[in-house]
C-alpha positions as CSV (number, residue, x, y, z in Angstrom):
1,M,-12.6,-1.9,34.3
2,Q,-11.3,-5.3,35.1
3,P,-13.6,-8.2,34.3
4,K,-15.3,-9.7,37.4
5,T,-14.3,-13.1,38.7
6,I,-16.8,-16.0,38.8
7,V,-17.2,-15.5,42.5
8,Q,-18.3,-11.9,41.8
9,F,-20.6,-13.1,39.1
10,A,-22.2,-15.6,41.6
11,A,-22.7,-12.7,44.0
12,A,-24.4,-10.7,41.3
13,A,-26.5,-13.5,40.1
14,A,-29.2,-13.1,42.7
15,L,-29.5,-9.4,41.8
16,G,-29.7,-10.4,38.1
17,A,-32.6,-12.8,38.9
18,M,-34.6,-10.1,40.6
19,M,-33.9,-7.7,37.7
20,S,-35.3,-10.1,35.1
21,T,-38.6,-9.1,33.7
22,T,-39.2,-12.4,31.9
23,A,-39.7,-16.0,32.9
24,V,-36.8,-18.0,34.1
25,A,-34.7,-19.1,31.1
26,G,-33.8,-22.7,30.3
27,P,-35.1,-25.6,28.2
28,D,-38.2,-26.5,30.2
29,D,-40.8,-24.2,28.5
30,D,-39.7,-24.4,24.8
31,S,-38.6,-20.8,24.8
32,L,-35.3,-19.0,24.2
33,I,-34.3,-15.8,26.0
34,I,-31.5,-13.7,24.4
35,A,-29.6,-10.7,25.7
36,W,-27.9,-8.1,23.5
37,G,-27.4,-4.4,23.7
38,S,-23.9,-3.4,24.7
39,A,-23.4,-1.5,21.4
40,G,-26.6,0.5,22.0
41,P,-30.3,-0.2,21.4
42,I,-32.1,-0.7,18.1
43,E,-33.9,2.6,17.7
44,N,-36.1,1.3,14.9
45,V,-36.2,-2.4,13.9
46,D,-37.2,-1.6,10.3
47,S,-34.1,-3.0,8.6
48,Y,-33.9,-0.1,6.1
49,V,-33.6,2.6,8.7
50,N,-31.1,1.1,11.0
51,N,-27.6,-0.2,10.3
52,T,-26.7,-1.9,13.6
53,R,-25.5,-5.4,14.0
54,Y,-28.4,-6.2,16.3
55,G,-30.8,-4.9,13.7
56,I,-29.3,-7.4,11.2
57,W,-29.8,-10.2,13.7
58,F,-33.4,-9.1,14.3
59,S,-34.2,-8.8,10.6
60,R,-33.1,-12.3,9.7
61,M,-35.6,-13.7,12.2
62,V,-38.6,-11.7,11.0
63,W,-38.1,-11.1,7.3
64,D,-37.0,-13.1,4.3
65,Q,-35.1,-12.2,1.1
66,L,-35.5,-13.4,-2.4
67,I,-32.4,-15.5,-2.1
68,Y,-30.8,-17.4,0.7
69,R,-27.0,-17.6,1.1
70,E,-26.0,-20.8,3.0
71,P,-23.9,-19.5,5.9
72,K,-21.2,-22.2,5.7
73,T,-20.7,-22.8,2.0
74,F,-21.9,-19.3,0.8
75,E,-24.0,-21.1,-1.8
76,Y,-27.1,-19.2,-3.1
77,K,-30.4,-21.1,-2.7
78,P,-34.0,-20.2,-3.5
79,L,-35.9,-18.5,-0.7
80,L,-38.9,-16.2,-1.7
81,A,-37.7,-16.6,-5.3
82,T,-37.8,-20.2,-6.6
83,G,-35.4,-19.5,-9.5
84,W,-33.9,-16.8,-11.6
85,E,-32.3,-16.0,-15.0
86,Q,-30.3,-13.2,-16.4
87,L,-32.0,-11.4,-19.3
88,G,-29.1,-9.0,-20.1
89,D,-26.2,-7.3,-18.4
90,T,-28.5,-5.3,-16.2
91,V,-31.7,-7.3,-15.8
92,W,-32.6,-10.4,-13.7
93,R,-35.9,-12.2,-13.8
94,F,-37.1,-13.9,-10.6
95,N,-39.8,-16.5,-10.3
96,L,-41.5,-16.2,-7.0
97,R,-42.7,-18.8,-4.5
98,K,-46.4,-19.4,-4.3
99,G,-48.4,-20.1,-1.1
100,V,-46.3,-17.8,1.3
101,K,-48.1,-15.5,3.7
102,F,-46.9,-12.5,5.7
103,H,-47.4,-12.6,9.4
104,N,-50.6,-10.4,9.1
105,G,-52.1,-12.8,6.6
106,E,-51.3,-10.8,3.5
107,P,-50.4,-13.1,0.7
108,F,-46.9,-12.8,-0.8
109,D,-46.6,-12.1,-4.5
110,A,-44.9,-9.9,-7.1
111,D,-46.6,-6.7,-5.8
112,D,-44.6,-7.0,-2.6
113,V,-41.3,-7.4,-4.3
114,V,-41.9,-4.6,-6.8
115,F,-43.1,-2.2,-4.0
116,T,-40.2,-3.1,-1.7
117,L,-37.4,-2.7,-4.3
118,N,-38.8,0.5,-5.8
119,W,-39.4,2.0,-2.4
120,V,-35.8,1.3,-1.2
121,A,-34.3,2.4,-4.5
122,N,-35.9,5.9,-4.1
123,P,-33.3,8.0,-2.2
124,E,-36.1,10.2,-1.0
125,N,-37.3,7.4,1.3
126,G,-34.2,7.6,3.3
127,V,-32.8,4.1,3.4
128,K,-30.0,4.3,6.0
129,V,-27.3,2.5,4.0
130,Q,-27.7,3.8,0.4
131,R,-24.9,1.5,-0.9
132,N,-27.2,-1.5,-0.2
133,V,-29.9,-0.3,-2.5
134,N,-28.6,2.4,-4.9
135,W,-27.6,-0.1,-7.6
136,I,-31.3,-0.8,-8.2
137,K,-32.9,1.1,-11.1
138,D,-36.4,-0.4,-10.7
139,A,-38.4,-3.6,-10.4
140,R,-41.3,-4.5,-12.7
141,K,-44.1,-7.0,-12.4
142,V,-44.3,-9.5,-15.2
143,D,-47.2,-11.5,-13.7
144,R,-48.3,-12.3,-10.2
145,F,-45.3,-14.5,-9.5
146,T,-42.7,-13.1,-11.8
147,V,-40.6,-9.9,-11.4
148,D,-37.9,-8.3,-13.4
149,V,-35.2,-6.4,-11.5
150,E,-33.2,-3.9,-13.5
151,M,-29.8,-2.5,-12.2
152,K,-28.5,0.9,-13.0
153,R,-25.3,-0.7,-14.4
154,P,-23.8,-4.2,-14.4
155,F,-23.6,-5.1,-10.8
156,P,-22.1,-8.6,-10.1
157,Q,-22.6,-8.3,-6.4
158,A,-26.4,-8.1,-6.7
159,F,-27.0,-11.6,-5.2
160,E,-25.0,-10.7,-2.1
161,F,-27.4,-7.8,-1.4
162,L,-30.5,-9.7,-2.4
163,S,-29.6,-12.5,0.0
164,G,-28.6,-10.1,2.8
165,P,-29.8,-6.6,3.6
166,I,-32.7,-6.5,1.1
167,T,-35.7,-8.0,2.9
168,I,-39.1,-8.1,1.3
169,Y,-42.0,-6.2,3.0
170,P,-45.8,-6.5,2.6
171,N,-46.7,-3.7,0.1
172,E,-50.2,-2.8,1.5
173,Y,-49.1,-2.8,5.1
174,Y,-45.9,-0.9,4.6
175,A,-47.5,1.7,2.3
176,E,-50.0,2.4,5.2
177,V,-47.7,2.4,8.2
178,G,-44.2,3.2,7.0
179,P,-41.0,2.8,9.0
180,E,-42.5,3.9,12.3
181,G,-45.4,1.5,12.0
182,M,-43.0,-1.3,10.9
183,H,-41.0,-0.7,14.1
184,E,-44.1,-0.8,16.3
185,R,-45.5,-3.9,14.7
186,P,-43.0,-5.6,12.4
187,V,-44.5,-7.8,9.7
188,G,-42.5,-10.2,7.5
189,T,-42.6,-13.7,6.2
190,G,-39.8,-15.1,8.3
191,P,-39.6,-18.0,10.8
192,M,-40.4,-15.8,13.8
193,R,-43.3,-13.3,14.1
194,V,-43.3,-10.4,16.5
195,V,-45.7,-10.3,19.4
196,S,-44.6,-7.0,21.0
197,V,-41.9,-4.4,20.8
198,K,-40.6,-2.3,23.8
199,T,-37.9,-0.1,22.3
200,A,-34.5,-0.4,23.9
201,E,-36.0,-2.9,26.4
202,E,-37.6,-6.1,25.1
203,Y,-38.8,-7.8,21.9
204,V,-41.2,-10.8,22.2
205,L,-41.5,-13.2,19.2
206,E,-43.2,-16.5,18.6
207,K,-42.8,-19.3,16.1
208,N,-44.5,-18.6,12.7
209,P,-46.9,-21.5,12.3
210,D,-47.1,-20.9,8.5
211,Y,-43.4,-21.3,7.9
212,T,-43.8,-24.8,6.7
213,W,-43.1,-24.4,2.9
214,G,-39.6,-25.7,3.0
215,S,-37.5,-22.6,3.5
216,P,-33.8,-23.3,3.6
217,K,-33.6,-21.1,6.7
218,G,-35.6,-23.9,8.5
219,E,-38.5,-23.6,10.9
220,A,-38.1,-22.1,14.4
221,Q,-36.9,-24.6,17.0
222,V,-38.6,-22.9,19.9
223,S,-42.2,-21.7,20.2
224,R,-41.4,-18.4,22.0
225,M,-38.4,-16.1,22.0
226,V,-37.6,-13.0,24.1
227,V,-34.8,-10.6,23.2
228,R,-33.8,-8.4,26.2
229,E,-31.7,-5.3,25.5
230,I,-29.2,-5.1,28.4
231,A,-26.5,-2.5,27.9
232,D,-24.2,-3.6,30.7
233,V,-22.3,-6.8,29.9
234,Q,-21.7,-7.6,33.5
235,T,-25.5,-7.6,34.1
236,Q,-26.0,-9.8,31.1
237,I,-23.5,-12.3,32.6
238,A,-25.2,-12.2,36.0
239,E,-28.5,-12.8,34.3
240,L,-27.1,-15.8,32.4
241,L,-25.7,-17.4,35.6
242,A,-28.9,-16.7,37.5
243,G,-31.2,-18.2,34.8
244,G,-32.6,-14.9,33.5
245,I,-31.3,-15.4,30.0
246,D,-30.1,-18.4,27.8
247,I,-27.5,-16.7,25.6
248,T,-25.5,-13.6,25.2
249,A,-23.2,-12.5,22.3
250,D,-21.7,-9.5,23.9
251,I,-19.0,-10.8,26.2
252,S,-15.2,-10.3,26.2
253,A,-12.5,-13.0,25.8
254,D,-11.8,-12.9,29.5
255,H,-15.5,-13.7,30.2
256,V,-15.3,-16.7,27.8
257,D,-12.5,-18.1,30.0
258,Q,-14.5,-17.6,33.2
259,I,-17.9,-18.7,32.1
260,G,-16.5,-21.8,30.3
261,G,-15.5,-23.2,33.6
262,V,-18.9,-22.9,35.3
263,P,-21.0,-26.1,35.4
264,G,-24.1,-25.8,33.2
265,F,-22.8,-23.2,30.8
266,S,-20.7,-23.0,27.7
267,A,-18.7,-20.2,26.1
268,M,-17.3,-19.9,22.6
269,Q,-15.1,-17.5,20.6
270,A,-16.3,-18.0,17.0
271,G,-14.3,-16.5,14.2
272,T,-16.0,-14.0,11.9
273,M,-15.4,-12.2,8.6
274,R,-15.2,-8.9,10.4
275,T,-11.8,-7.4,9.5
276,G,-9.7,-5.2,11.8
277,Y,-7.2,-2.7,10.4
278,I,-5.1,0.3,11.3
279,G,-6.0,3.1,9.0
280,F,-3.7,6.0,8.1
281,D,-4.5,9.5,6.8
282,A,-2.5,9.0,3.6
283,A,-4.6,11.7,1.9
284,N,-3.3,14.2,4.5
285,R,-6.7,15.4,5.7
286,S,-5.3,15.9,9.2
287,G,-2.1,17.6,8.2
288,H,0.2,15.1,10.0
289,E,3.4,15.2,8.0
290,A,4.9,12.0,9.2
291,I,2.0,9.7,8.6
292,N,1.7,11.0,5.0
293,N,5.1,9.3,4.3
294,P,4.7,5.7,3.0
295,M,8.1,4.8,4.6
296,V,6.7,5.8,8.0
297,R,3.7,3.7,7.5
298,Q,5.9,0.8,6.6
299,A,7.9,1.3,9.8
300,I,4.6,1.1,11.8
301,A,3.7,-2.1,9.9
302,H,7.0,-3.8,10.9
303,A,6.7,-2.5,14.5
304,V,3.3,-4.0,15.4
305,D,3.4,-7.5,16.6
306,R,0.0,-8.7,15.2
307,E,0.6,-12.3,16.1
308,S,1.1,-11.5,19.7
309,L,-2.0,-9.3,19.8
310,V,-4.1,-12.0,18.3
311,R,-2.7,-14.7,20.6
312,N,-3.0,-12.8,23.8
313,L,-6.0,-10.4,23.4
314,I,-8.3,-11.4,20.5
315,R,-7.8,-15.2,20.8
316,G,-10.3,-17.8,19.7
317,D,-10.6,-18.4,16.0
318,A,-8.9,-15.0,15.2
319,G,-5.9,-14.9,12.9
320,V,-3.6,-12.3,11.3
321,I,-4.9,-10.9,8.0
322,H,-2.8,-9.4,5.3
323,T,-5.5,-8.2,2.9
324,P,-7.9,-5.2,3.1
325,C,-10.8,-7.8,2.9
326,F,-11.7,-11.1,4.4
327,P,-10.0,-14.1,2.5
328,T,-13.3,-15.9,1.7
329,Q,-14.7,-12.8,-0.1
330,F,-14.8,-12.8,-3.8
331,G,-11.7,-11.2,-5.2
332,C,-9.8,-11.2,-2.0
333,D,-6.5,-12.5,-3.4
334,E,-4.1,-13.1,-0.5
335,N,-1.2,-13.6,-3.0
336,A,-1.7,-10.0,-4.2
337,A,-1.0,-8.5,-0.8
338,V,2.3,-7.0,0.2
339,T,3.0,-8.5,3.7
340,Y,5.0,-7.1,6.6
341,Q,6.6,-9.3,9.2
342,F,7.2,-8.1,12.8
343,D,10.7,-6.6,12.7
344,P,11.4,-3.7,15.1
345,E,14.9,-3.2,13.9
346,K,13.8,-2.8,10.4
347,A,11.1,-0.4,11.6
348,K,13.6,1.8,13.3
349,A,15.8,1.9,10.2
350,L,12.8,2.9,8.1
351,L,11.9,5.6,10.5
352,A,15.5,7.0,10.4
353,E,15.5,6.8,6.6
354,A,12.2,8.7,6.5
355,G,13.8,11.5,8.6
356,Y,12.4,10.6,12.0
357,P,15.3,8.9,13.8
358,D,13.9,10.0,17.2
359,G,10.3,9.1,16.3
360,F,7.3,11.5,16.6
361,E,4.0,11.9,18.3
362,I,0.6,11.1,16.8
363,E,-3.0,11.0,17.8
364,F,-4.5,7.5,17.7
365,Y,-8.2,6.7,17.7
366,T,-10.4,3.7,18.3
367,F,-13.8,2.6,19.4
368,R,-12.6,-0.9,20.3
369,P,-11.3,-2.1,23.7
370,A,-8.5,0.1,24.9
371,D,-6.2,-2.8,25.6
372,W,-6.1,-3.6,21.9
373,A,-4.9,-0.1,21.0
374,E,-2.6,0.0,24.0
375,A,-0.8,-3.2,22.7
376,V,-0.2,-1.4,19.5
377,M,0.9,1.8,21.3
378,G,3.4,-0.3,23.3
379,D,5.0,-1.7,20.2
380,L,5.2,1.8,18.6
381,A,6.8,3.2,21.7
382,K,9.7,0.8,21.3
383,I,10.6,2.5,18.0
384,G,10.1,6.0,19.3
385,I,6.5,6.7,18.2
386,K,4.4,8.2,21.0
387,A,0.7,7.5,20.2
388,N,-1.9,9.3,22.2
389,L,-5.1,7.3,22.5
390,T,-8.6,8.7,22.2
391,K,-11.3,6.1,22.6
392,M,-14.7,7.2,21.3
393,P,-18.1,5.5,20.6
394,Y,-18.2,4.2,17.0
395,F,-20.7,6.7,15.6
396,A,-19.0,9.6,17.2
397,L,-15.6,8.5,15.8
398,R,-17.1,7.9,12.3
399,D,-18.7,11.4,12.3
400,K,-15.4,12.9,13.4
401,Q,-13.6,11.2,10.6
402,R,-16.2,12.2,8.0
403,N,-16.8,15.8,9.1
404,E,-13.4,16.8,10.4
405,G,-10.9,14.4,8.9
406,T,-8.7,14.9,12.0
407,T,-7.8,11.3,12.7
408,P,-4.2,10.6,11.4
409,M,-4.2,7.0,12.7
410,F,-7.1,4.7,13.8
411,L,-7.8,1.1,14.8
412,M,-11.1,0.1,13.4
413,D,-12.9,-2.7,11.7
414,W,-15.7,-3.6,9.2
415,G,-18.1,-6.5,9.0
416,S,-19.0,-6.0,5.3
417,Y,-22.7,-6.2,6.2
418,S,-21.9,-10.0,6.2
419,M,-21.5,-10.0,2.4
420,N,-19.0,-12.4,0.9
421,D,-17.7,-10.0,-1.8
422,M,-14.7,-7.7,-1.2
423,S,-16.6,-4.8,-2.7
424,A,-18.5,-4.7,0.5
425,I,-15.4,-3.6,2.4
426,T,-12.6,-2.5,0.1
427,S,-14.7,-0.5,-2.3
428,H,-16.6,1.2,0.6
429,F,-13.3,2.6,1.9
430,F,-11.3,3.4,-1.2
431,K,-13.7,4.8,-3.9
432,K,-13.4,8.5,-2.9
433,G,-16.3,8.3,-0.4
434,P,-16.5,10.0,3.0
435,D,-14.5,7.1,4.6
436,D,-11.6,7.2,2.1
437,F,-8.4,8.4,3.7
438,A,-6.3,7.5,0.6
439,L,-8.1,9.4,-2.2
440,D,-6.1,7.5,-4.8
441,D,-7.8,8.0,-8.3
442,E,-6.2,4.9,-9.9
443,L,-7.1,2.7,-7.0
444,A,-10.7,3.9,-7.1
445,A,-10.8,3.2,-10.9
446,W,-9.6,-0.4,-10.4
447,L,-12.3,-0.9,-7.7
448,E,-15.0,0.5,-9.9
449,A,-14.0,-1.8,-12.7
450,G,-14.1,-4.8,-10.3
451,D,-17.5,-3.7,-9.0
452,T,-19.2,-3.3,-12.3
453,N,-17.8,-6.0,-14.7
454,T,-19.7,-9.2,-15.1
455,D,-16.6,-11.2,-16.1
456,P,-15.2,-12.8,-12.9
457,A,-11.7,-12.9,-14.3
458,V,-11.8,-9.1,-15.0
459,R,-13.1,-8.5,-11.5
460,K,-10.4,-10.5,-9.9
461,E,-7.7,-8.8,-12.0
462,N,-8.8,-5.3,-10.9
463,Y,-9.3,-6.3,-7.3
464,A,-5.8,-7.8,-7.2
465,K,-4.3,-4.5,-8.4
466,A,-6.3,-2.7,-5.7
467,I,-5.0,-5.1,-2.9
468,E,-1.4,-4.6,-4.0
469,R,-1.8,-0.8,-4.1
470,I,-3.5,-0.6,-0.7
471,T,-1.0,-2.9,1.1
472,G,2.1,-1.6,-0.9
473,E,1.3,2.0,0.0
474,L,0.0,0.9,3.3
475,Y,-3.2,3.0,3.2
476,W,-4.3,0.3,5.7
477,L,-2.4,-2.1,7.8
478,P,-4.7,-5.2,7.9
479,M,-4.7,-6.6,11.4
480,F,-6.9,-9.7,12.2
481,N,-10.3,-11.1,11.8
482,H,-12.5,-10.6,14.8
483,V,-14.3,-13.2,16.9
484,R,-17.7,-13.0,18.3
485,N,-17.8,-14.2,22.0
486,Y,-20.8,-16.1,23.1
487,A,-21.9,-17.6,26.4
488,F,-25.0,-19.8,26.7
489,H,-26.8,-22.6,28.6
490,E,-25.0,-25.8,27.9
491,D,-28.2,-27.6,26.6
492,L,-28.7,-25.1,23.8
493,N,-27.8,-26.3,20.3
494,F,-25.7,-23.3,19.4
495,V,-23.7,-22.7,16.2
496,G,-21.5,-19.7,15.5
497,Y,-21.2,-18.4,11.9
498,A,-18.4,-16.6,10.1
499,D,-20.8,-13.9,8.8
500,E,-21.4,-12.8,12.4
501,I,-25.2,-13.5,12.3
502,P,-26.5,-15.9,14.9
503,R,-29.5,-17.8,13.5
504,F,-31.4,-17.6,16.8
505,W,-34.5,-19.3,15.4
506,Q,-32.3,-22.4,14.6
507,Y,-31.2,-22.9,18.2
508,G,-33.3,-25.5,19.9
509,W,-32.7,-27.5,23.1
510,K,-30.9,-30.8,23.3
């Protein structure tokens, strides 16, 4: 479907205004109205039983972590914990903040931390993303405001998880209501507290009046917030232009160009740490003989014009990436990567040397916009490779890969759960798990050594070996970092962050 023009948007705006179930957006009533939903609804806002990007956004507004990671410098700062010390290779002691209350009035203390960490660490409780929590052995109360957290093994990435997906829940309330009750009435300590939840439709939040203890996250800048789940992006844009919402983060690059020229509105393409890649079935799960040949994969790498794709389709703050990780992540050594320049003639020569002078046919999968994949397909066609595109929803494609393994080549990406450590991406895909299409024992061993050693130099050494192997064998062809496309009322104080998490509570009106 071609994106609508601004004229068409204007025609749709009146319809959008009638469709709105909330007050008119804008700066006049100290509220903020947000639209998201194109990737599907949050089925349960409990941050431990969903793994959607929208769920992450929601969780940062409502709940707090022990540690805060500053989104621009990636520096760790005290949040619910005021300080910490390491007691051994596998134990950290946290001193907790006094005087903090949950939204239901329950006082925050060590019992909440111990309950939350022990609950999520128990696999029987069904945390959706086990990798986020399966490093925790247990948490133990020292006194009312001191907790010891023991890891199953040395785990140098612990602070990335404790400042990201591991949010602290009220022990008494969660023990009573569980995930379903937490979805119906979320309770945290964060800057916004939830007024109502209408699943897949609307979430109403208000400023937490007790969030005045100096959190590095900052107090909410508006008194009321409404999140509307709107699956259709065109409807989101019509609502924005008609005054039904203040901001959307779901639009395309073409929409950014169009909305940026409309008086009263701004649009932005903010670079993120989400890393796109073409993956190959180097483990021969799918039985495609050609793609199992490293020389063929090298030919593909030289055939794809990544610079042109970024310049013409991704745009904004995107750039070509040569590593199977985002360059700011710990251990992501760009000098360790084998790089491939756009060179179609070299690609043809490599194909011929590999025994495919006339090319071959291959199935190509993606869940991203078809024009991205089609640009790759056009480049491959020039060297004789006919790629047949199948576009599927993300979860369907992931399940097909895990359950069938019948995807010889695929254009995908990974946001690392917004964690600034390469273990959050590279180790996920290359340590013999369900998403590993290389199944390289030596590579997995290097990553395990990098993941578990407390010496930064040892970690970097092992990660550098892994990067060289992945790029040298071309298990992946790293492509580009993604952008998140935003459109918003021009009077909104909006900031885009590389970790792909809008801090909606921080956005006030000029």
